[in-house]
A tleap script that builds the chain and sets N, CA, C and O, in Angstrom:
source leaprc.protein.ff14SB
mol = sequence {
  NMET ALA LEU ARG PHE MET GLY ILE ASP PRO
  ASP THR ASN GLY ASP ASN CYS PRO THR VAL
  TRP PHE ASP GLU GLN THR SER ASP LEU VAL
  ILE GLN GLY TRP LYS ALA ASP ALA ALA THR
  GLU ALA ASP CYS LEU ARG THR GLY LYS ILE
  PRO ASP SER GLU GLY VAL VAL ARG LEU PRO
  ALA ARG MET VAL HIE ILE LEU ARG LYS ALA
  CYS ASP ALA THR GLU ALA ALA GLN LEU CARG
}
set mol.1.N position { 0.846 -1.164 0.000 }
set mol.1.CA position { 0.000 0.000 0.000 }
set mol.1.C position { 0.898 1.236 0.000 }
set mol.1.O position { 1.861 1.309 0.763 }
set mol.2.N position { 0.583 2.194 -0.849 }
set mol.2.CA position { 1.353 3.429 -0.929 }
set mol.2.C position { 0.447 4.591 -0.541 }
set mol.2.O position { -0.275 5.134 -1.377 }
set mol.3.N position { 0.492 4.965 0.733 }
set mol.3.CA position { -0.348 6.057 1.197 }
set mol.3.C position { 0.357 7.389 1.013 }
set mol.3.O position { 1.524 7.561 1.365 }
set mol.4.N position { -0.394 8.324 0.449 }
set mol.4.CA position { 0.117 9.690 0.303 }
set mol.4.C position { -0.587 10.559 1.348 }
set mol.4.O position { -1.814 10.660 1.352 }
set mol.5.N position { 0.177 11.172 2.215 }
set mol.5.CA position { -0.367 12.057 3.234 }
set mol.5.C position { -1.034 13.251 2.560 }
set mol.5.O position { -0.422 13.927 1.734 }
set mol.6.N position { -2.294 13.507 2.918 }
set mol.6.CA position { -3.022 14.625 2.326 }
set mol.6.C position { -3.127 15.801 3.291 }
set mol.6.O position { -3.103 16.957 2.870 }
set mol.7.N position { -3.244 15.508 4.575 }
set mol.7.CA position { -3.315 16.603 5.534 }
set mol.7.C position { -3.772 16.140 6.901 }
set mol.7.O position { -4.318 15.050 7.072 }
set mol.8.N position { -3.530 17.002 7.859 }
set mol.8.CA position { -3.895 16.756 9.243 }
set mol.8.C position { -4.676 17.963 9.751 }
set mol.8.O position { -4.513 19.075 9.251 }
set mol.9.N position { -5.509 17.736 10.732 }
set mol.9.CA position { -6.281 18.816 11.337 }
set mol.9.C position { -5.335 19.958 11.695 }
set mol.9.O position { -4.398 19.763 12.470 }
set mol.10.N position { -5.569 21.151 11.138 }
set mol.10.CA position { -4.659 22.260 11.425 }
set mol.10.C position { -4.671 22.679 12.887 }
set mol.10.O position { -3.755 23.366 13.340 }
set mol.11.N position { -5.683 22.281 13.624 }
set mol.11.CA position { -5.761 22.619 15.039 }
set mol.11.C position { -5.493 21.412 15.939 }
set mol.11.O position { -5.930 21.377 17.089 }
set mol.12.N position { -4.762 20.409 15.397 }
set mol.12.CA position { -4.466 19.233 16.206 }
set mol.12.C position { -3.752 19.654 17.479 }
set mol.12.O position { -2.956 20.593 17.489 }
set mol.13.N position { -4.052 18.943 18.537 }
set mol.13.CA position { -3.445 19.300 19.830 }
set mol.13.C position { -2.195 18.476 20.114 }
set mol.13.O position { -1.806 18.304 21.269 }
set mol.14.N position { -1.569 17.968 19.058 }
set mol.14.CA position { -0.347 17.202 19.224 }
set mol.14.C position { -0.553 15.703 19.180 }
set mol.14.O position { 0.413 14.944 19.260 }
set mol.15.N position { -1.813 15.257 19.052 }
set mol.15.CA position { -2.047 13.815 19.001 }
set mol.15.C position { -2.144 13.296 17.561 }
set mol.15.O position { -2.532 12.151 17.331 }
set mol.16.N position { -1.789 14.150 16.602 }
set mol.16.CA position { -1.695 13.775 15.185 }
set mol.16.C position { -2.996 13.262 14.591 }
set mol.16.O position { -2.981 12.335 13.781 }
set mol.17.N position { -4.099 13.838 14.972 }
set mol.17.CA position { -5.350 13.447 14.337 }
set mol.17.C position { -6.329 14.604 14.388 }
set mol.17.O position { -6.138 15.541 15.164 }
set mol.18.N position { -7.332 14.557 13.609 }
set mol.18.CA position { -7.605 13.637 12.517 }
set mol.18.C position { -6.642 13.843 11.345 }
set mol.18.O position { -6.027 14.899 11.193 }
set mol.19.N position { -6.537 12.796 10.526 }
set mol.19.CA position { -5.606 12.788 9.402 }
set mol.19.C position { -6.261 12.123 8.204 }
set mol.19.O position { -7.100 11.236 8.360 }
set mol.20.N position { -5.873 12.555 6.998 }
set mol.20.CA position { -6.396 11.979 5.754 }
set mol.20.C position { -5.232 11.589 4.857 }
set mol.20.O position { -4.276 12.350 4.702 }
set mol.21.N position { -5.316 10.387 4.260 }
set mol.21.CA position { -4.345 9.900 3.285 }
set mol.21.C position { -5.072 9.459 2.028 }
set mol.21.O position { -6.277 9.211 2.052 }
set mol.22.N position { -4.337 9.362 0.936 }
set mol.22.CA position { -4.817 8.862 -0.346 }
set mol.22.C position { -4.000 7.625 -0.686 }
set mol.22.O position { -2.770 7.678 -0.699 }
set mol.23.N position { -4.676 6.509 -0.962 }
set mol.23.CA position { -3.989 5.271 -1.343 }
set mol.23.C position { -3.720 5.320 -2.842 }
set mol.23.O position { -4.650 5.253 -3.645 }
set mol.24.N position { -2.459 5.436 -3.217 }
set mol.24.CA position { -2.089 5.602 -4.620 }
set mol.24.C position { -2.319 4.349 -5.458 }
set mol.24.O position { -2.347 4.435 -6.685 }
set mol.25.N position { -2.481 3.201 -4.832 }
set mol.25.CA position { -2.730 1.966 -5.585 }
set mol.25.C position { -4.214 1.735 -5.839 }
set mol.25.O position { -4.588 1.277 -6.919 }
set mol.26.N position { -5.059 2.042 -4.872 }
set mol.26.CA position { -6.494 1.747 -5.000 }
set mol.26.C position { -7.348 2.990 -5.211 }
set mol.26.O position { -8.525 2.878 -5.555 }
set mol.27.N position { -6.776 4.163 -5.012 }
set mol.27.CA position { -7.485 5.447 -5.055 }
set mol.27.C position { -8.478 5.605 -3.907 }
set mol.27.O position { -9.358 6.463 -3.964 }
set mol.28.N position { -8.344 4.791 -2.874 }
set mol.28.CA position { -9.198 4.922 -1.696 }
set mol.28.C position { -8.700 6.067 -0.827 }
set mol.28.O position { -7.528 6.442 -0.870 }
set mol.29.N position { -9.615 6.611 -0.041 }
set mol.29.CA position { -9.235 7.567 0.990 }
set mol.29.C position { -9.119 6.809 2.298 }
set mol.29.O position { -9.950 5.952 2.598 }
set mol.30.N position { -8.100 7.118 3.077 }
set mol.30.CA position { -7.903 6.520 4.387 }
set mol.30.C position { -8.020 7.662 5.391 }
set mol.30.O position { -7.310 8.664 5.305 }
set mol.31.N position { -8.934 7.488 6.344 }
set mol.31.CA position { -9.249 8.575 7.271 }
set mol.31.C position { -9.090 8.108 8.710 }
set mol.31.O position { -9.632 7.077 9.110 }
set mol.32.N position { -8.344 8.877 9.470 }
set mol.32.CA position { -8.227 8.683 10.913 }
set mol.32.C position { -8.977 9.842 11.554 }
set mol.32.O position { -8.705 11.005 11.255 }
set mol.33.N position { -9.905 9.529 12.419 }
set mol.33.CA position { -10.667 10.589 13.069 }
set mol.33.C position { -11.073 10.186 14.464 }
set mol.33.O position { -10.739 9.100 14.939 }
set mol.34.N position { -11.791 11.069 15.110 }
set mol.34.CA position { -12.276 10.769 16.445 }
set mol.34.C position { -13.398 9.752 16.365 }
set mol.34.O position { -14.266 9.855 15.498 }
set mol.35.N position { -13.394 8.776 17.254 }
set mol.35.CA position { -14.488 7.822 17.322 }
set mol.35.C position { -15.767 8.581 17.650 }
set mol.35.O position { -15.792 9.448 18.523 }
set mol.36.N position { -16.814 8.235 16.935 }
set mol.36.CA position { -18.093 8.888 17.178 }
set mol.36.C position { -18.635 8.492 18.550 }
set mol.36.O position { -18.409 7.380 19.026 }
set mol.37.N position { -19.342 9.408 19.162 }
set mol.37.CA position { -19.961 9.095 20.448 }
set mol.37.C position { -21.220 8.255 20.226 }
set mol.37.O position { -21.665 8.075 19.093 }
set mol.38.N position { -21.775 7.756 21.299 }
set mol.38.CA position { -22.930 6.853 21.213 }
set mol.38.C position { -24.120 7.517 20.533 }
set mol.38.O position { -24.831 6.868 19.767 }
set mol.39.N position { -24.346 8.794 20.799 }
set mol.39.CA position { -25.478 9.495 20.183 }
set mol.39.C position { -25.306 9.598 18.668 }
set mol.39.O position { -26.269 9.425 17.920 }
set mol.40.N position { -24.093 9.876 18.219 }
set mol.40.CA position { -23.829 9.960 16.777 }
set mol.40.C position { -24.004 8.594 16.130 }
set mol.40.O position { -24.616 8.484 15.068 }
set mol.41.N position { -23.473 7.554 16.762 }
set mol.41.CA position { -23.642 6.204 16.221 }
set mol.41.C position { -25.113 5.824 16.153 }
set mol.41.O position { -25.550 5.203 15.184 }
set mol.42.N position { -25.874 6.189 17.167 }
set mol.42.CA position { -27.308 5.884 17.170 }
set mol.42.C position { -28.002 6.565 15.999 }
set mol.42.O position { -28.859 5.966 15.351 }
set mol.43.N position { -27.635 7.823 15.723 }
set mol.43.CA position { -28.208 8.522 14.565 }
set mol.43.C position { -27.842 7.809 13.272 }
set mol.43.O position { -28.685 7.657 12.388 }
set mol.44.N position { -26.595 7.373 13.154 }
set mol.44.CA position { -26.148 6.671 11.947 }
set mol.44.C position { -26.875 5.337 11.780 }
set mol.44.O position { -27.172 4.927 10.658 }
set mol.45.N position { -27.157 4.672 12.873 }
set mol.45.CA position { -27.832 3.369 12.823 }
set mol.45.C position { -29.264 3.477 12.318 }
set mol.45.O position { -29.859 2.468 11.940 }
set mol.46.N position { -29.815 4.654 12.304 }
set mol.46.CA position { -31.168 4.845 11.770 }
set mol.46.C position { -31.233 4.543 10.275 }
set mol.46.O position { -32.302 4.231 9.751 }
set mol.47.N position { -30.107 4.632 9.597 }
set mol.47.CA position { -30.093 4.372 8.151 }
set mol.47.C position { -29.528 3.008 7.802 }
set mol.47.O position { -29.498 2.645 6.627 }
set mol.48.N position { -29.082 2.246 8.781 }
set mol.48.CA position { -28.571 0.903 8.512 }
set mol.48.C position { -27.545 0.463 9.538 }
set mol.48.O position { -27.125 1.235 10.400 }
set mol.49.N position { -27.150 -0.806 9.423 }
set mol.49.CA position { -26.162 -1.389 10.330 }
set mol.49.C position { -24.780 -0.788 10.141 }
set mol.49.O position { -24.448 -0.254 9.083 }
set mol.50.N position { -23.994 -0.889 11.186 }
set mol.50.CA position { -22.569 -0.577 11.108 }
set mol.50.C position { -21.858 -1.907 11.346 }
set mol.50.O position { -21.809 -2.382 12.481 }
set mol.51.N position { -21.303 -2.518 10.290 }
set mol.51.CA position { -20.635 -3.810 10.452 }
set mol.51.C position { -19.473 -3.718 11.452 }
set mol.51.O position { -18.894 -2.651 11.653 }
set mol.52.N position { -19.150 -4.845 12.063 }
set mol.52.CA position { -18.043 -4.882 13.021 }
set mol.52.C position { -16.724 -4.442 12.400 }
set mol.52.O position { -15.833 -3.970 13.107 }
set mol.53.N position { -16.592 -4.592 11.093 }
set mol.53.CA position { -15.349 -4.222 10.413 }
set mol.53.C position { -15.302 -2.732 10.051 }
set mol.53.O position { -14.340 -2.280 9.430 }
set mol.54.N position { -16.322 -1.977 10.429 }
set mol.54.CA position { -16.384 -0.547 10.102 }
set mol.54.C position { -16.605 0.278 11.358 }
set mol.54.O position { -16.988 -0.246 12.404 }
set mol.55.N position { -16.361 1.556 11.242 }
set mol.55.CA position { -16.582 2.459 12.359 }
set mol.55.C position { -17.016 3.822 11.864 }
set mol.55.O position { -16.762 4.181 10.714 }
set mol.56.N position { -17.657 4.568 12.712 }
set mol.56.CA position { -18.066 5.926 12.407 }
set mol.56.C position { -17.034 6.861 13.024 }
set mol.56.O position { -16.747 6.787 14.219 }
set mol.57.N position { -16.484 7.736 12.198 }
set mol.57.CA position { -15.507 8.714 12.695 }
set mol.57.C position { -16.020 10.115 12.411 }
set mol.57.O position { -16.849 10.332 11.528 }
set mol.58.N position { -15.512 11.039 13.172 }
set mol.58.CA position { -15.921 12.442 13.019 }
set mol.58.C position { -14.690 13.267 12.660 }
set mol.58.O position { -13.636 13.142 13.282 }
set mol.59.N position { -14.848 14.118 11.635 }
set mol.59.CA position { -13.799 15.057 11.245 }
set mol.59.C position { -14.347 16.469 11.417 }
set mol.59.O position { -15.522 16.706 11.136 }
set mol.60.N position { -13.529 17.405 11.869 }
set mol.60.CA position { -14.017 18.776 12.036 }
set mol.60.C position { -14.196 19.466 10.678 }
set mol.60.O position { -13.492 19.167 9.714 }
set mol.61.N position { -15.142 20.382 10.631 }
set mol.61.CA position { -15.428 21.123 9.401 }
set mol.61.C position { -14.190 21.853 8.877 }
set mol.61.O position { -14.073 22.094 7.675 }
set mol.62.N position { -13.283 22.198 9.761 }
set mol.62.CA position { -12.080 22.927 9.323 }
set mol.62.C position { -11.185 22.079 8.415 }
set mol.62.O position { -10.225 22.591 7.837 }
set mol.63.N position { -11.499 20.772 8.286 }
set mol.63.CA position { -10.706 19.889 7.422 }
set mol.63.C position { -11.320 19.714 6.031 }
set mol.63.O position { -10.832 18.897 5.250 }
set mol.64.N position { -12.362 20.450 5.710 }
set mol.64.CA position { -13.013 20.310 4.405 }
set mol.64.C position { -12.012 20.487 3.269 }
set mol.64.O position { -12.053 19.734 2.296 }
set mol.65.N position { -11.118 21.459 3.370 }
set mol.65.CA position { -10.145 21.693 2.296 }
set mol.65.C position { -9.221 20.481 2.115 }
set mol.65.O position { -8.787 20.200 0.998 }
set mol.66.N position { -8.921 19.772 3.188 }
set mol.66.CA position { -8.079 18.578 3.091 }
set mol.66.C position { -8.853 17.453 2.409 }
set mol.66.O position { -8.302 16.737 1.573 }
set mol.67.N position { -10.129 17.296 2.765 }
set mol.67.CA position { -10.957 16.277 2.104 }
set mol.67.C position { -11.123 16.581 0.623 }
set mol.67.O position { -11.108 15.663 -0.197 }
set mol.68.N position { -11.281 17.856 0.261 }
set mol.68.CA position { -11.376 18.223 -1.162 }
set mol.68.C position { -10.094 17.844 -1.903 }
set mol.68.O position { -10.138 17.318 -3.015 }
set mol.69.N position { -8.963 18.118 -1.275 }
set mol.69.CA position { -7.669 17.783 -1.874 }
set mol.69.C position { -7.574 16.271 -2.101 }
set mol.69.O position { -7.122 15.824 -3.155 }
set mol.70.N position { -8.002 15.490 -1.108 }
set mol.70.CA position { -7.967 14.033 -1.219 }
set mol.70.C position { -8.948 13.546 -2.286 }
set mol.70.O position { -8.628 12.638 -3.053 }
set mol.71.N position { -10.129 14.140 -2.336 }
set mol.71.CA position { -11.119 13.758 -3.359 }
set mol.71.C position { -10.608 14.100 -4.754 }
set mol.71.O position { -10.809 13.329 -5.692 }
set mol.72.N position { -9.956 15.238 -4.897 }
set mol.72.CA position { -9.375 15.608 -6.192 }
set mol.72.C position { -8.322 14.597 -6.625 }
set mol.72.O position { -8.252 14.245 -7.803 }
set mol.73.N position { -7.502 14.126 -5.689 }
set mol.73.CA position { -6.493 13.108 -6.019 }
set mol.73.C position { -7.155 11.816 -6.466 }
set mol.73.O position { -6.702 11.182 -7.420 }
set mol.74.N position { -8.224 11.422 -5.784 }
set mol.74.CA position { -8.958 10.227 -6.158 }
set mol.74.C position { -9.552 10.360 -7.549 }
set mol.74.O position { -9.438 9.453 -8.373 }
set mol.75.N position { -10.183 11.492 -7.802 }
set mol.75.CA position { -10.798 11.726 -9.116 }
set mol.75.C position { -9.753 11.728 -10.225 }
set mol.75.O position { -9.973 11.141 -11.284 }
set mol.76.N position { -8.626 12.378 -9.992 }
set mol.76.CA position { -7.560 12.426 -10.997 }
set mol.76.C position { -7.026 11.029 -11.291 }
set mol.76.O position { -6.723 10.710 -12.441 }
set mol.77.N position { -6.909 10.200 -10.267 }
set mol.77.CA position { -6.407 8.837 -10.469 }
set mol.77.C position { -7.389 8.014 -11.307 }
set mol.77.O position { -6.968 7.151 -12.077 }
set mol.78.N position { -8.657 8.266 -11.168 }
set mol.78.CA position { -9.670 7.533 -11.932 }
set mol.78.C position { -9.657 7.941 -13.407 }
set mol.78.O position { -10.081 7.164 -14.263 }
set mol.79.N position { -9.186 9.129 -13.709 }
set mol.79.CA position { -9.162 9.631 -15.081 }
set mol.79.C position { -7.937 9.147 -15.866 }
set mol.79.O position { -7.879 9.317 -17.084 }
set mol.80.N position { -6.971 8.553 -15.187 }
set mol.80.CA position { -5.752 8.083 -15.852 }
set mol.80.C position { -6.014 6.846 -16.652 }
set mol.80.O position { -5.099 6.311 -17.279 }
savepdb mol mol.pdb
quit
């Protein structure tokens, strides 16, 4: 796997998260974020199950520009 670092929360408090990477082989986005609280998970469960192999994470709105950058990389890789 070849992960390309896309960005980290500009207001991180030194714990290096949340963070976004782009997988150059699969064009997937890899996201590290805060584990969602029980109330958020309950809201998500209203639309379907959360498999044991998946999790709900939360990213702050201030990271939108990083997600756009990662999405642009994914889109560009699909056009090759």
